[in-house]
VEXZA-576800 format. One record per residue: residue number from 1; y, x, z of N, C-alpha, C, O in turn. Coordinates in steps of 0.1 Angstrom, whole numbers. Layout:
+-----+-------+-------+-------+-------+-------+-------+-------+-------+-------+-------+-------+-------+
| num |   n.y |   n.x |   n.z |  ca.y |  ca.x |  ca.z |   c.y |   c.x |   c.z |   o.y |   o.x |   o.z |
+-----+-------+-------+-------+-------+-------+-------+-------+-------+-------+-------+-------+-------+
| NUM |     Y |     X |     Z |     Y |     X |     Z |     Y |     X |     Z |     Y |     X |     Z |
...
+-----+-------+-------+-------+-------+-------+-------+-------+-------+-------+-------+-------+-------+
END
This chain:
+-----+-------+-------+-------+-------+-------+-------+-------+-------+-------+-------+-------+-------+
| num |   n.y |   n.x |   n.z |  ca.y |  ca.x |  ca.z |   c.y |   c.x |   c.z |   o.y |   o.x |   o.z |
+-----+-------+-------+-------+-------+-------+-------+-------+-------+-------+-------+-------+-------+
|   1 |  1112 |   948 |  1298 |  1102 |   939 |  1302 |  1089 |   941 |  1294 |  1090 |   942 |  1281 |
|   2 |  1078 |   942 |  1300 |  1066 |   944 |  1292 |  1062 |   930 |  1286 |  1063 |   920 |  1292 |
|   3 |  1057 |   931 |  1274 |  1054 |   918 |  1266 |  1042 |   921 |  1257 |  1040 |   932 |  1253 |
|   4 |  1034 |   911 |  1255 |  1023 |   911 |  1246 |  1029 |   906 |  1232 |  1036 |   896 |  1231 |
|   5 |  1026 |   914 |  1221 |  1030 |   910 |  1208 |  1020 |   902 |  1201 |  1008 |   903 |  1204 |
|   6 |  1024 |   894 |  1193 |  1016 |   886 |  1183 |  1022 |   889 |  1169 |  1034 |   885 |  1167 |
|   7 |  1014 |   894 |  1160 |  1018 |   898 |  1147 |  1014 |   887 |  1137 |  1002 |   884 |  1136 |
|   8 |  1023 |   881 |  1130 |  1021 |   870 |  1121 |  1022 |   876 |  1107 |  1032 |   883 |  1104 |
|   9 |  1011 |   875 |  1099 |  1009 |   881 |  1086 |  1006 |   871 |  1076 |   999 |   862 |  1078 |
|  10 |  1013 |   872 |  1064 |  1010 |   864 |  1053 |  1001 |   871 |  1043 |  1003 |   883 |  1040 |
|  11 |   991 |   864 |  1038 |   982 |   869 |  1028 |   983 |   861 |  1016 |   983 |   849 |  1016 |
|  12 |   984 |   868 |  1004 |   985 |   860 |   991 |   977 |   868 |   981 |   979 |   880 |   979 |
|  13 |   967 |   861 |   974 |   959 |   867 |   965 |   967 |   873 |   953 |   977 |   867 |   948 |
|  14 |   963 |   885 |   949 |   971 |   891 |   939 |   983 |   899 |   944 |   988 |   908 |   937 |
|  15 |   988 |   896 |   955 |  1000 |   902 |   960 |   997 |   911 |   973 |  1005 |   920 |   976 |
|  16 |   987 |   908 |   980 |   983 |   915 |   992 |   988 |   908 |  1004 |   989 |   895 |  1005 |
|  17 |   992 |   916 |  1014 |   997 |   910 |  1027 |  1010 |   917 |  1031 |  1013 |   928 |  1027 |
|  18 |  1017 |   909 |  1040 |  1029 |   915 |  1046 |  1031 |   909 |  1060 |  1027 |   897 |  1062 |
|  19 |  1037 |   917 |  1068 |  1039 |   911 |  1082 |  1052 |   903 |  1081 |  1062 |   908 |  1076 |
|  20 |  1051 |   890 |  1085 |  1062 |   881 |  1085 |  1070 |   882 |  1097 |  1083 |   882 |  1097 |
|  21 |  1064 |   885 |  1109 |  1071 |   885 |  1122 |  1063 |   892 |  1132 |  1051 |   892 |  1131 |
|  22 |  1069 |   897 |  1142 |  1063 |   902 |  1154 |  1070 |   894 |  1166 |  1082 |   896 |  1168 |
|  23 |  1062 |   887 |  1173 |  1068 |   878 |  1184 |  1064 |   885 |  1197 |  1053 |   892 |  1198 |
|  24 |  1072 |   883 |  1207 |  1069 |   889 |  1221 |  1067 |   878 |  1231 |  1075 |   869 |  1232 |
|  25 |  1057 |   879 |  1239 |  1053 |   868 |  1249 |  1052 |   875 |  1263 |  1047 |   886 |  1264 |
|  26 |  1057 |   868 |  1273 |  1057 |   873 |  1286 |  1043 |   875 |  1292 |  1042 |   883 |  1302 |
|  27 |  1034 |   868 |  1288 |  1020 |   870 |  1293 |  1010 |   868 |  1282 |  1013 |   862 |  1272 |
|  28 |   997 |   871 |  1285 |   987 |   870 |  1275 |   983 |   855 |  1272 |   979 |   852 |  1260 |
|  29 |   984 |   847 |  1282 |   981 |   833 |  1280 |   989 |   827 |  1270 |   984 |   820 |  1261 |
|  30 |  1003 |   829 |  1270 |  1012 |   824 |  1260 |  1009 |   830 |  1246 |  1009 |   822 |  1236 |
|  31 |  1006 |   842 |  1246 |  1004 |   849 |  1233 |   991 |   843 |  1227 |   990 |   841 |  1215 |
|  32 |   980 |   842 |  1235 |   968 |   837 |  1230 |   969 |   822 |  1225 |   964 |   819 |  1215 |
|  33 |   977 |   814 |  1232 |   979 |   800 |  1229 |   986 |   800 |  1215 |   982 |   792 |  1207 |
|  34 |   997 |   808 |  1213 |  1004 |   808 |  1201 |   995 |   812 |  1189 |   995 |   806 |  1178 |
|  35 |   987 |   823 |  1191 |   979 |   828 |  1181 |   969 |   818 |  1177 |   966 |   816 |  1165 |
|  36 |   963 |   810 |  1187 |   953 |   800 |  1184 |   959 |   788 |  1176 |   952 |   783 |  1168 |
|  37 |   972 |   784 |  1179 |   979 |   774 |  1172 |   981 |   777 |  1158 |   978 |   769 |  1149 |
|  38 |   985 |   789 |  1155 |   987 |   794 |  1141 |   974 |   794 |  1134 |   973 |   789 |  1123 |
|  39 |   964 |   800 |  1140 |   951 |   802 |  1133 |   943 |   789 |  1132 |   934 |   789 |  1123 |
|  40 |   946 |   779 |  1140 |   939 |   766 |  1139 |   941 |   760 |  1125 |   932 |   752 |  1121 |
|  41 |   952 |   763 |  1118 |   954 |   758 |  1105 |   946 |   764 |  1094 |   945 |   759 |  1083 |
|  42 |   939 |   774 |  1097 |   930 |   781 |  1088 |   916 |   776 |  1089 |   908 |   782 |  1096 |
|  43 |   913 |   765 |  1082 |   901 |   758 |  1083 |   892 |   759 |  1071 |   881 |   753 |  1071 |
|  44 |   897 |   765 |  1060 |   889 |   765 |  1048 |   877 |   774 |  1050 |   877 |   784 |  1057 |
|  45 |   866 |   771 |  1043 |   854 |   779 |  1045 |   855 |   792 |  1037 |   847 |   801 |  1040 |
|  46 |   864 |   794 |  1028 |   867 |   807 |  1022 |   882 |   809 |  1022 |   889 |   799 |  1023 |
|  47 |   886 |   822 |  1021 |   900 |   825 |  1021 |   907 |   818 |  1010 |   904 |   820 |   998 |
|  48 |   918 |   811 |  1013 |   926 |   804 |  1002 |   934 |   814 |   995 |   935 |   826 |   999 |
|  49 |   941 |   810 |   984 |   950 |   819 |   977 |   962 |   824 |   986 |   966 |   835 |   984 |
|  50 |   966 |   815 |   995 |   977 |   819 |  1004 |   975 |   813 |  1018 |   971 |   802 |  1019 |
|  51 |   977 |   822 |  1028 |   976 |   817 |  1041 |   983 |   826 |  1050 |   987 |   838 |  1047 |
|  52 |   985 |   821 |  1063 |   992 |   829 |  1073 |   982 |   830 |  1085 |   974 |   821 |  1087 |
|  53 |   981 |   841 |  1091 |   973 |   844 |  1103 |   981 |   851 |  1113 |   990 |   859 |  1110 |
|  54 |   977 |   849 |  1126 |   983 |   857 |  1137 |   972 |   864 |  1145 |   961 |   860 |  1146 |
|  55 |   976 |   875 |  1150 |   967 |   883 |  1158 |   974 |   890 |  1170 |   986 |   893 |  1169 |
|  56 |   967 |   891 |  1181 |   973 |   898 |  1192 |   976 |   913 |  1189 |   968 |   920 |  1183 |
|  57 |   988 |   917 |  1193 |   991 |   930 |  1191 |   991 |   938 |  1205 |   984 |   934 |  1214 |
|  58 |   998 |   948 |  1205 |   999 |   957 |  1217 |  1008 |   951 |  1228 |  1015 |   941 |  1225 |
|  59 |  1008 |   957 |  1240 |  1017 |   954 |  1250 |  1027 |   964 |  1249 |  1024 |   976 |  1249 |
|  60 |  1040 |   960 |  1248 |  1051 |   969 |  1245 |  1063 |   966 |  1255 |  1063 |   955 |  1262 |
|  61 |  1072 |   975 |  1256 |  1084 |   973 |  1264 |  1095 |   967 |  1255 |  1100 |   974 |  1246 |
|  62 |  1098 |   954 |  1257 |  1106 |   947 |  1248 |  1119 |   942 |  1255 |  1118 |   939 |  1267 |
|  63 |  1130 |   942 |  1248 |  1142 |   936 |  1254 |  1140 |   922 |  1259 |  1133 |   914 |  1252 |
|  64 |  1145 |   919 |  1270 |  1144 |   905 |  1276 |  1147 |   894 |  1267 |  1140 |   884 |  1266 |
|  65 |  1157 |   896 |  1259 |  1162 |   884 |  1250 |  1152 |   882 |  1239 |  1152 |   871 |  1233 |
|  66 |  1142 |   890 |  1236 |  1133 |   888 |  1226 |  1119 |   881 |  1232 |  1111 |   877 |  1224 |
|  67 |  1118 |   881 |  1244 |  1105 |   877 |  1251 |  1106 |   862 |  1252 |  1116 |   856 |  1257 |
|  68 |  1095 |   855 |  1248 |  1094 |   841 |  1250 |  1087 |   837 |  1263 |  1084 |   825 |  1266 |
+-----+-------+-------+-------+-------+-------+-------+-------+-------+-------+-------+-------+-------+
END
């Protein structure tokens, strides 16, 4: 099944960044909604010492059991 990915990344000052998870969504609407929910928590005017952000990734062929 083709699915849109959302990549969730952790950022920490002094340590850099790392991908926490890659999630698979059955359509763009669900992926965009999830991305917006995660990023809605990032309201500081400057980047804090630690935060998590989500971004839309590629469309990939993913196993059905991984798709939300």
